[in-house]
Residue frames as qw, qx, qy, qz and C-alpha x, y, z in Angstrom:
[[0.043, 0.287, 0.739, 0.607, 101.13, -64.07, 86.58],
 [0.169, -0.746, -0.630, 0.134, 98.42, -62.89, 88.90],
 [0.229, -0.636, -0.057, 0.735, 100.29, -59.55, 89.33],
 [0.149, -0.067, 0.556, 0.815, 100.52, -59.10, 85.69],
 [0.076, -0.539, -0.769, -0.334, 96.76, -59.80, 85.12],
 [0.250, -0.781, -0.428, 0.381, 95.82, -57.35, 87.98],
 [0.245, -0.515, 0.125, 0.812, 97.99, -54.70, 86.65],
 [0.093, 0.140, 0.682, 0.712, 96.80, -55.18, 83.10],
 [0.131, -0.661, -0.728, -0.129, 93.15, -54.93, 84.32],
 [0.252, -0.774, -0.253, 0.523, 93.95, -51.71, 86.22],
 [0.404, 0.905, 0.084, 0.104, 95.49, -50.10, 83.22],
 [0.140, -0.875, 0.463, 0.023, 99.07, -50.02, 84.71],
 [0.777, 0.446, -0.434, 0.090, 102.12, -51.86, 83.39],
 [0.832, -0.508, 0.091, 0.200, 104.33, -53.96, 85.59],
 [0.243, -0.765, 0.483, 0.351, 108.13, -53.53, 85.59],
 [0.496, -0.069, 0.790, 0.353, 108.62, -56.49, 83.29],
 [0.456, 0.687, 0.557, 0.096, 105.97, -55.21, 80.85],
 [0.085, 0.960, -0.099, -0.246, 107.77, -51.94, 80.71],
 [0.387, -0.482, 0.690, 0.377, 111.02, -53.84, 79.90],
 [0.563, 0.356, 0.720, 0.196, 109.11, -55.69, 77.18],
 [0.298, 0.921, 0.248, -0.034, 108.06, -52.27, 75.74],
 [0.161, -0.885, 0.334, 0.280, 111.56, -51.02, 76.02],
 [0.689, -0.198, 0.621, 0.316, 113.25, -53.98, 74.36],
 [0.635, 0.595, 0.418, 0.260, 112.42, -53.08, 70.70],
 [0.076, 0.990, -0.096, 0.072, 113.71, -49.57, 71.19],
 [0.488, -0.674, 0.524, 0.180, 117.01, -50.90, 72.68],
 [0.757, 0.152, 0.576, 0.269, 117.26, -53.43, 69.82],
 [0.510, 0.795, 0.227, 0.240, 116.82, -50.75, 67.13],
 [0.107, -0.953, 0.283, 0.001, 119.41, -48.41, 68.93],
 [0.646, -0.427, 0.594, 0.219, 121.84, -51.22, 69.27],
 [0.726, 0.425, 0.485, 0.241, 121.36, -52.11, 65.60],
 [0.260, 0.959, 0.029, 0.111, 122.06, -48.52, 64.63],
 [0.342, -0.823, 0.444, 0.088, 125.19, -48.44, 66.63],
 [0.754, -0.121, 0.596, 0.247, 126.41, -51.78, 65.09],
 [0.619, 0.664, 0.328, 0.260, 125.77, -50.48, 61.52],
 [0.055, 0.976, -0.180, 0.110, 127.74, -47.18, 62.28],
 [0.559, -0.618, 0.532, 0.149, 130.46, -49.22, 63.84],
 [0.783, 0.209, 0.505, 0.296, 130.85, -51.34, 60.66],
 [0.406, 0.868, 0.115, 0.260, 130.82, -48.11, 58.50],
 [0.264, -0.911, 0.317, -0.007, 133.44, -46.54, 60.90],
 [0.772, -0.334, 0.498, 0.210, 135.58, -49.75, 60.78],
 [0.721, 0.338, 0.437, 0.417, 135.90, -49.73, 57.02],
 [0.261, 0.898, 0.095, 0.340, 136.41, -45.98, 56.96],
 [0.709, -0.540, -0.061, 0.450, 139.57, -46.02, 59.06],
 [0.526, 0.218, 0.201, 0.797, 141.58, -44.02, 56.54],
 [0.059, -0.690, -0.240, -0.681, 139.21, -41.09, 56.86],
 [0.579, -0.765, -0.226, -0.171, 138.46, -41.30, 60.52],
 [0.769, -0.467, 0.027, 0.435, 141.90, -41.86, 61.78],
 [0.609, 0.062, 0.212, 0.762, 144.15, -40.28, 59.19],
 [0.097, 0.535, 0.275, 0.793, 141.99, -37.27, 58.41],
 [0.476, -0.751, -0.250, -0.384, 139.78, -36.63, 61.48],
 [0.751, -0.643, -0.074, 0.133, 141.75, -37.83, 64.49],
 [0.723, -0.022, 0.104, 0.682, 145.05, -36.96, 63.00],
 [0.227, 0.803, 0.299, 0.463, 143.91, -33.60, 62.06],
 [0.380, -0.920, -0.095, 0.008, 144.68, -31.58, 65.23],
 [0.669, -0.493, 0.311, 0.460, 148.37, -32.27, 64.96],
 [0.614, 0.389, 0.440, 0.528, 148.63, -31.32, 61.33],
 [0.209, -0.270, 0.007, 0.940, 149.77, -27.79, 60.22],
 [0.122, -0.213, -0.559, -0.792, 146.84, -27.57, 57.82],
 [0.210, -0.530, -0.794, 0.212, 144.33, -27.87, 60.67],
 [0.021, 0.815, 0.351, 0.460, 142.05, -24.74, 60.85],
 [0.436, -0.898, -0.027, 0.058, 143.20, -23.41, 64.23],
 [0.718, -0.299, 0.276, 0.565, 146.84, -24.23, 63.39],
 [0.452, 0.430, 0.369, 0.689, 146.57, -22.23, 60.20],
 [0.174, -0.928, -0.244, -0.222, 144.80, -19.39, 62.04],
 [0.583, -0.759, 0.133, 0.259, 147.74, -19.12, 64.51],
 [0.679, 0.030, 0.383, 0.625, 150.26, -19.58, 61.78],
 [0.255, 0.726, 0.344, 0.538, 148.70, -16.56, 59.96],
 [0.385, -0.918, -0.090, -0.036, 148.86, -14.56, 63.20],
 [0.709, -0.459, 0.231, 0.483, 152.47, -15.53, 63.84],
 [0.539, 0.322, 0.364, 0.687, 153.32, -14.28, 60.17],
 [0.036, 0.842, 0.344, 0.414, 151.31, -11.23, 60.56],
 [0.419, -0.899, 0.077, -0.105, 152.65, -10.04, 63.98],
 [0.426, 0.658, -0.551, 0.286, 156.07, -11.48, 63.65],
 [0.514, -0.503, 0.536, -0.442, 155.56, -13.78, 66.72],
 [0.518, 0.273, -0.785, -0.200, 156.80, -17.16, 66.04],
 [0.090, -0.060, 0.874, -0.473, 155.78, -18.40, 69.53],
 [0.591, 0.228, 0.206, -0.746, 152.06, -18.10, 68.27],
 [0.644, 0.254, -0.562, -0.453, 152.47, -20.89, 65.77],
 [0.777, -0.190, 0.446, -0.402, 150.81, -24.15, 66.68],
 [0.876, 0.076, 0.476, 0.022, 151.90, -27.71, 65.81],
 [0.434, 0.803, -0.315, -0.258, 154.66, -26.76, 63.48],
 [0.096, -0.474, 0.874, 0.051, 156.49, -30.02, 64.22],
 [0.713, 0.025, -0.588, -0.381, 155.54, -33.43, 62.92],
 [0.643, -0.475, 0.431, -0.418, 154.44, -35.54, 65.75],
 [0.341, 0.342, -0.875, -0.040, 156.39, -38.84, 65.98],
 [0.778, -0.214, 0.243, -0.539, 153.99, -41.71, 66.90],
 [0.204, 0.304, -0.931, 0.003, 154.74, -45.26, 67.77],
 [0.833, -0.280, -0.135, -0.458, 152.88, -48.39, 68.71],
 [0.094, -0.548, 0.768, -0.318, 154.13, -50.40, 71.61],
 [0.666, 0.003, 0.638, -0.387, 151.65, -53.38, 71.70],
 [0.243, -0.034, 0.890, 0.384, 151.36, -56.38, 69.30],
 [0.069, 0.551, 0.788, 0.266, 147.69, -55.95, 68.94],
 [0.130, -0.456, -0.253, 0.843, 147.78, -52.27, 69.79],
 [0.157, 0.166, -0.369, -0.901, 146.67, -50.94, 66.38],
 [0.311, -0.307, -0.791, -0.428, 143.82, -53.37, 65.82],
 [0.270, -0.512, -0.702, 0.415, 142.49, -52.78, 69.36],
 [0.024, -0.414, -0.129, 0.901, 142.64, -49.12, 68.83],
 [0.201, -0.040, -0.615, -0.762, 140.92, -49.44, 65.41],
 [0.326, -0.432, -0.826, -0.155, 138.12, -51.31, 67.00],
 [0.240, -0.541, -0.514, 0.621, 137.80, -48.94, 69.96],
 [0.004, 0.310, -0.127, -0.942, 137.75, -45.85, 67.72],
 [0.259, -0.196, -0.725, -0.607, 134.99, -47.54, 65.48],
 [0.320, -0.534, -0.771, 0.132, 132.86, -48.18, 68.55],
 [0.161, -0.521, -0.296, 0.784, 133.28, -44.69, 70.00],
 [0.057, 0.122, -0.404, -0.905, 132.53, -43.18, 66.56],
 [0.277, -0.365, -0.793, -0.401, 129.35, -45.27, 66.19],
 [0.304, -0.551, -0.665, 0.402, 128.11, -44.26, 69.62],
 [0.100, -0.445, -0.095, 0.885, 128.64, -40.63, 69.05],
 [0.185, 0.015, -0.550, -0.814, 127.02, -40.68, 65.56],
 [0.359, -0.363, -0.827, -0.236, 124.10, -42.78, 66.86],
 [0.134, -0.182, -0.570, 0.790, 123.30, -40.53, 69.72],
 [0.377, 0.075, -0.059, -0.921, 120.44, -38.66, 68.13],
 [0.635, -0.057, -0.625, -0.450, 118.75, -41.87, 67.06],
 [0.409, -0.153, -0.821, 0.368, 119.23, -43.47, 70.44],
 [0.075, 0.175, 0.429, -0.883, 117.59, -40.38, 72.13],
 [0.533, 0.015, -0.340, -0.775, 114.72, -40.57, 69.51],
 [0.606, -0.167, -0.765, -0.138, 114.04, -44.19, 70.46],
 [0.201, -0.189, -0.693, 0.666, 114.24, -43.23, 74.19],
 [0.255, 0.106, 0.113, -0.955, 111.68, -40.49, 73.52],
 [0.579, -0.032, -0.569, -0.582, 109.34, -42.76, 71.62],
 [0.456, -0.139, -0.845, 0.241, 109.46, -45.10, 74.66],
 [0.094, -0.262, -0.517, 0.809, 108.58, -42.37, 77.16],
 [0.209, -0.073, -0.263, -0.939, 106.01, -40.54, 74.84],
 [0.472, -0.389, -0.711, -0.347, 102.98, -42.82, 75.56],
 [0.467, -0.501, -0.594, 0.421, 103.22, -41.88, 79.32],
 [0.188, -0.136, -0.098, 0.968, 103.22, -38.13, 78.62],
 [0.267, 0.720, 0.514, -0.382, 100.27, -35.84, 78.57],
 [0.503, 0.741, 0.322, 0.307, 99.54, -33.79, 75.29],
 [0.080, -0.988, 0.116, -0.055, 101.10, -30.72, 76.94],
 [0.597, -0.570, 0.503, 0.256, 104.28, -32.66, 77.88],
 [0.748, 0.258, 0.505, 0.344, 104.53, -34.05, 74.43],
 [0.330, 0.902, 0.142, 0.241, 104.34, -30.62, 72.87],
 [0.276, -0.929, 0.247, -0.023, 106.92, -29.36, 75.37],
 [0.608, -0.462, 0.608, 0.218, 109.43, -32.15, 74.93],
 [0.800, 0.578, 0.159, -0.036, 109.02, -32.51, 71.01],
 [0.419, 0.809, -0.348, 0.223, 112.48, -30.75, 70.51],
 [0.718, -0.624, 0.309, -0.012, 114.17, -32.79, 73.23],
 [0.891, 0.019, 0.302, 0.338, 116.22, -34.83, 70.89],
 [0.453, 0.785, 0.060, 0.419, 117.11, -31.88, 68.70],
 [0.187, -0.929, 0.193, -0.256, 118.42, -29.70, 71.57],
 [0.775, -0.492, 0.380, 0.118, 120.36, -32.42, 73.41],
 [0.851, 0.237, 0.273, 0.380, 122.00, -33.57, 70.13],
 [0.339, 0.858, 0.021, 0.386, 122.78, -29.97, 69.10],
 [0.396, -0.855, 0.311, -0.121, 124.49, -29.10, 72.51],
 [0.859, -0.262, 0.390, 0.203, 126.42, -32.32, 72.41],
 [0.750, 0.467, 0.267, 0.385, 127.51, -31.84, 68.88],
 [0.185, 0.913, -0.108, 0.347, 128.62, -28.26, 69.29],
 [0.608, -0.713, 0.346, -0.049, 130.52, -29.33, 72.40],
 [0.891, -0.003, 0.369, 0.265, 132.31, -32.08, 70.55],
 [0.595, 0.645, 0.117, 0.465, 133.32, -29.79, 67.69],
 [0.166, -0.933, 0.200, -0.247, 134.54, -27.17, 70.23],
 [0.717, -0.550, 0.415, 0.104, 136.72, -29.71, 71.92],
 [0.845, 0.246, 0.360, 0.309, 137.95, -31.06, 68.56],
 [0.485, 0.724, 0.149, 0.468, 138.66, -27.83, 66.83],
 [0.088, -0.874, 0.230, -0.419, 139.85, -25.60, 69.68],
 [0.648, -0.649, 0.364, -0.163, 140.98, -27.67, 72.69],
 [0.964, 0.062, 0.186, 0.180, 142.55, -30.68, 70.91],
 [0.677, 0.579, -0.079, 0.447, 145.15, -28.84, 68.91],
 [0.182, -0.828, 0.318, -0.424, 146.13, -26.56, 71.79],
 [0.817, -0.452, 0.337, -0.119, 146.62, -29.70, 73.99],
 [0.926, 0.221, 0.127, 0.277, 148.63, -31.59, 71.40],
 [0.384, 0.777, -0.176, 0.466, 150.86, -28.54, 70.78],
 [0.382, -0.802, 0.296, -0.350, 151.53, -28.01, 74.46],
 [0.837, -0.383, 0.384, -0.071, 152.31, -31.42, 75.52],
 [0.907, 0.292, 0.113, 0.283, 154.38, -32.45, 72.48],
 [0.414, 0.733, -0.189, 0.505, 156.51, -29.34, 72.57],
 [0.495, -0.793, 0.243, -0.260, 156.97, -29.47, 76.44],
 [0.827, 0.214, -0.456, 0.250, 160.29, -30.79, 77.49],
 [0.567, -0.820, 0.070, -0.021, 162.20, -31.02, 80.67],
 [0.477, -0.568, 0.518, 0.426, 165.56, -31.86, 78.99],
 [0.452, 0.658, -0.391, -0.457, 166.98, -31.65, 75.56],
 [0.041, 0.345, -0.931, -0.109, 168.22, -35.22, 75.89],
 [0.380, 0.275, 0.844, -0.261, 164.67, -36.64, 76.16],
 [0.181, 0.016, -0.585, -0.791, 162.80, -36.97, 72.80],
 [0.593, 0.205, 0.457, -0.630, 158.93, -37.06, 72.73],
 [0.229, 0.046, -0.877, -0.419, 157.78, -40.24, 70.86],
 [0.544, -0.049, 0.255, -0.798, 154.05, -40.29, 71.34],
 [0.239, 0.125, 0.963, -0.013, 152.17, -43.66, 71.71],
 [0.193, -0.188, -0.564, -0.781, 149.43, -43.69, 69.12],
 [0.391, -0.515, -0.763, -0.018, 146.95, -44.95, 71.69],
 [0.305, -0.496, -0.376, 0.721, 147.73, -42.13, 74.08],
 [0.015, -0.118, 0.247, 0.962, 147.37, -39.53, 71.31],
 [0.317, -0.318, -0.648, -0.615, 144.01, -40.81, 69.98],
 [0.397, -0.542, -0.710, 0.209, 142.56, -41.18, 73.45],
 [0.197, -0.352, -0.212, 0.890, 143.49, -37.66, 74.27],
 [0.129, -0.016, -0.399, -0.908, 141.71, -36.39, 71.20],
 [0.383, -0.390, -0.757, -0.359, 138.67, -38.51, 71.74],
 [0.411, -0.472, -0.620, 0.474, 138.41, -37.84, 75.55],
 [0.095, -0.286, -0.108, 0.947, 138.68, -34.15, 75.16],
 [0.285, -0.150, -0.486, -0.813, 136.05, -33.86, 72.46],
 [0.478, -0.440, -0.745, -0.151, 133.62, -36.11, 74.45],
 [0.354, -0.430, -0.533, 0.637, 134.22, -34.26, 77.66],
 [0.024, 0.157, -0.067, -0.985, 133.48, -30.92, 76.02],
 [0.368, -0.254, -0.681, -0.580, 130.31, -32.56, 74.37],
 [0.445, -0.510, -0.722, 0.145, 129.07, -33.59, 77.78],
 [0.242, -0.358, -0.338, 0.836, 129.87, -30.28, 79.39],
 [0.130, -0.021, -0.322, -0.938, 127.86, -28.38, 76.68],
 [0.384, -0.427, -0.775, -0.265, 124.84, -30.25, 77.94],
 [0.202, -0.165, -0.556, 0.789, 124.84, -27.90, 80.91],
 [0.356, -0.006, -0.044, -0.933, 121.88, -25.73, 79.70],
 [0.675, -0.188, -0.581, -0.414, 119.72, -28.88, 79.09],
 [0.472, -0.219, -0.740, 0.427, 120.61, -30.12, 82.75],
 [0.019, 0.095, 0.309, -0.946, 119.74, -26.72, 84.11],
 [0.471, -0.110, -0.400, -0.779, 116.43, -26.84, 82.17],
 [0.674, -0.246, -0.677, -0.165, 115.34, -30.11, 83.80],
 [0.367, -0.186, -0.607, 0.680, 116.54, -29.16, 87.21],
 [0.178, 0.012, 0.105, -0.978, 114.47, -25.89, 86.89],
 [0.581, -0.173, -0.546, -0.578, 111.43, -27.93, 85.81],
 [0.652, -0.273, -0.692, 0.147, 111.82, -30.02, 88.90],
 [0.368, -0.886, -0.079, -0.269, 112.22, -26.95, 91.12],
 [0.833, -0.322, -0.066, 0.446, 115.72, -27.89, 92.20],
 [0.453, -0.008, 0.146, 0.880, 117.49, -25.04, 90.28],
 [0.097, 0.903, 0.403, -0.118, 116.16, -21.50, 90.43],
 [0.444, 0.722, 0.010, 0.531, 117.45, -18.28, 88.85],
 [0.388, -0.871, 0.147, -0.264, 117.82, -16.80, 92.34],
 [0.853, -0.414, 0.280, 0.149, 119.97, -19.60, 93.46],
 [0.796, 0.316, 0.188, 0.480, 122.12, -19.57, 90.35],
 [0.193, 0.836, -0.084, 0.507, 122.70, -15.79, 90.66],
 [0.583, -0.779, 0.179, -0.148, 123.53, -16.16, 94.38],
 [0.785, -0.368, 0.444, 0.228, 126.16, -18.82, 93.70],
 [0.629, 0.774, -0.074, 0.007, 127.49, -17.39, 90.47],
 [0.017, 0.825, -0.558, 0.092, 130.98, -16.94, 91.81],
 [0.672, -0.280, 0.674, -0.123, 131.00, -20.49, 93.25],
 [0.829, 0.460, 0.316, -0.044, 129.94, -21.82, 89.77],
 [0.413, 0.859, -0.303, 0.024, 132.68, -19.85, 88.17],
 [0.297, -0.651, 0.691, -0.103, 135.30, -21.47, 90.41],
 [0.773, 0.006, 0.628, -0.090, 134.01, -24.90, 89.79],
 [0.745, 0.650, 0.150, 0.032, 134.04, -24.35, 85.90],
 [0.151, 0.884, -0.442, 0.030, 137.43, -22.86, 86.23],
 [0.529, -0.423, 0.732, -0.072, 138.77, -26.03, 87.96],
 [0.804, 0.285, 0.521, -0.018, 137.13, -28.25, 85.41],
 [0.558, 0.828, -0.063, -0.018, 138.41, -26.15, 82.52],
 [0.107, -0.785, 0.610, -0.024, 141.96, -26.36, 84.03],
 [0.689, -0.176, 0.703, -0.007, 141.74, -30.16, 84.17],
 [0.754, 0.452, 0.474, 0.058, 140.83, -30.58, 80.47],
 [0.477, 0.871, -0.049, 0.107, 142.98, -28.06, 79.01],
 [0.695, 0.234, -0.297, 0.612, 146.86, -27.55, 78.86],
 [0.454, -0.702, -0.316, 0.448, 148.23, -25.61, 81.89],
 [0.315, 0.034, 0.140, 0.938, 148.57, -22.30, 80.16],
 [0.138, 0.431, 0.361, -0.816, 146.48, -19.14, 80.56],
 [0.319, 0.254, -0.418, -0.812, 145.49, -18.69, 76.93],
 [0.357, -0.123, -0.881, -0.285, 144.03, -22.23, 76.63],
 [0.128, -0.381, -0.780, 0.479, 142.26, -21.80, 79.90],
 [0.201, 0.412, 0.134, -0.878, 140.62, -18.56, 78.84],
 [0.347, 0.122, -0.648, -0.667, 139.40, -20.19, 75.57],
 [0.370, -0.232, -0.898, -0.060, 137.53, -22.76, 77.55],
 [0.137, -0.394, -0.654, 0.631, 136.30, -20.96, 80.67],
 [0.167, 0.217, -0.027, -0.961, 134.65, -18.16, 78.71],
 [0.525, -0.081, -0.600, -0.598, 132.28, -20.33, 76.71],
 [0.400, -0.229, -0.855, 0.239, 131.72, -22.47, 79.90],
 [0.023, -0.312, -0.443, 0.840, 130.68, -19.39, 81.83],
 [0.371, 0.089, -0.308, -0.872, 128.52, -18.19, 78.92],
 [0.456, -0.167, -0.829, -0.276, 126.73, -21.53, 79.12],
 [0.259, -0.341, -0.742, 0.515, 126.00, -20.95, 82.79],
 [0.132, 0.271, 0.111, -0.947, 124.64, -17.55, 82.06],
 [0.438, -0.014, -0.605, -0.664, 122.41, -19.07, 79.36],
 [0.396, -0.281, -0.871, 0.079, 121.25, -21.55, 81.88],
 [0.018, 0.336, 0.470, -0.816, 120.15, -18.65, 84.28],
 [0.369, 0.165, -0.271, -0.874, 118.03, -17.26, 81.27],
 [0.488, -0.087, -0.782, -0.378, 116.60, -20.69, 80.74],
 [0.244, -0.315, -0.792, 0.463, 115.76, -21.21, 84.45],
 [0.174, 0.262, 0.224, -0.922, 113.89, -17.77, 84.34],
 [0.470, 0.069, -0.516, -0.713, 111.87, -18.82, 81.39],
 [0.471, -0.197, -0.859, -0.044, 110.86, -22.08, 83.10],
 [0.116, -0.276, -0.633, 0.713, 110.01, -20.22, 86.35],
 [0.284, 0.159, -0.086, -0.942, 107.87, -17.77, 84.39],
 [0.495, -0.046, -0.713, -0.495, 105.95, -20.61, 82.67],
 [0.390, -0.253, -0.843, 0.272, 105.40, -22.43, 85.97],
 [0.015, 0.254, 0.405, -0.878, 104.05, -19.24, 87.50],
 [0.417, 0.125, -0.280, -0.856, 101.67, -18.68, 84.75],
 [0.512, -0.121, -0.807, -0.269, 100.48, -22.24, 84.83],
 [0.233, -0.240, -0.740, 0.584, 99.98, -22.10, 88.60],
 [0.154, 0.212, 0.159, -0.952, 98.06, -18.90, 88.13],
 [0.523, 0.024, -0.521, -0.674, 95.73, -20.39, 85.52],
 [0.457, -0.174, -0.871, 0.058, 95.22, -23.57, 87.64],
 [0.130, -0.310, -0.621, 0.708, 94.36, -21.62, 90.93],
 [0.277, 0.154, -0.072, -0.946, 92.32, -19.16, 88.92],
 [0.532, -0.079, -0.665, -0.518, 90.21, -21.94, 87.49],
 [0.399, -0.184, -0.824, 0.359, 89.96, -23.52, 90.90],
 [0.030, 0.235, 0.382, -0.893, 88.69, -20.36, 92.45],
 [0.396, 0.095, -0.327, -0.853, 86.12, -20.00, 89.73],
 [0.536, -0.172, -0.798, -0.214, 84.82, -23.54, 90.21],
 [0.261, -0.285, -0.719, 0.577, 84.60, -22.96, 94.02],
 [0.195, 0.171, 0.130, -0.957, 82.57, -19.73, 93.41],
 [0.516, -0.035, -0.518, -0.681, 80.25, -21.50, 91.13],
 [0.460, -0.228, -0.849, 0.128, 79.69, -24.30, 93.75],
 [0.074, -0.246, -0.517, 0.817, 78.97, -21.60, 96.39],
 [0.354, 0.101, -0.148, -0.918, 76.39, -19.93, 94.15],
 [0.542, -0.130, -0.758, -0.338, 74.63, -23.34, 93.52]]
């Protein structure tokens, strides 16, 4: 108790006081996730039948596009997901557990912007007016990058992955009967992985602000970064060149965008330092004159 009183009198909060301040933000974020989870649970026909089952359906946007190209150019090999995917459930409680898992994941993804907003509200009192102005769009940019990545994974990577693995056979005597849990986990994991990967520009921004990442460093190791992104893209995509190119190109573009972001951060830091030292020199000259 003495520590708390001393810290309160000095204007600084203890660790437990910070936890107490964080608690209502966590409660509100958890409440939002719970509400979205209930909504997702009762909306299973839309989320599972329409959304998650979409990438394997012939009417899915990318599948229709490749179907159009196959008809236009007379190349049947371009057609995606032309076969109905046979799915089975092999566990007694498999469908219920999967329903619950999908509801929780959906709720977390949908609640990400609100949870980030609550986090920003918690951090805001400790920021200076300049830092508050600079981080005001923090929630928007992170949510936007994550959402774009999820949509990219869902609309581009997921149908390519389903088509490749479902049509891949090592013997005509072996039929592919996909477990429903395996299929839905693949769609969800691919989409979330792309969502996290699209946060690369945000990560570079904060690393540049801390002085860890510089434009010169990123240009110097551009080739190394390309190899790393290539390996990661190869892991999350089917093992064919076309799918790999569809992923590595936007990934590398994000890296180049990160270089531009790091340059802007470096310029702003240089201007701020110049203003600070300029004011310091002026105050020193004034003291000498006095």
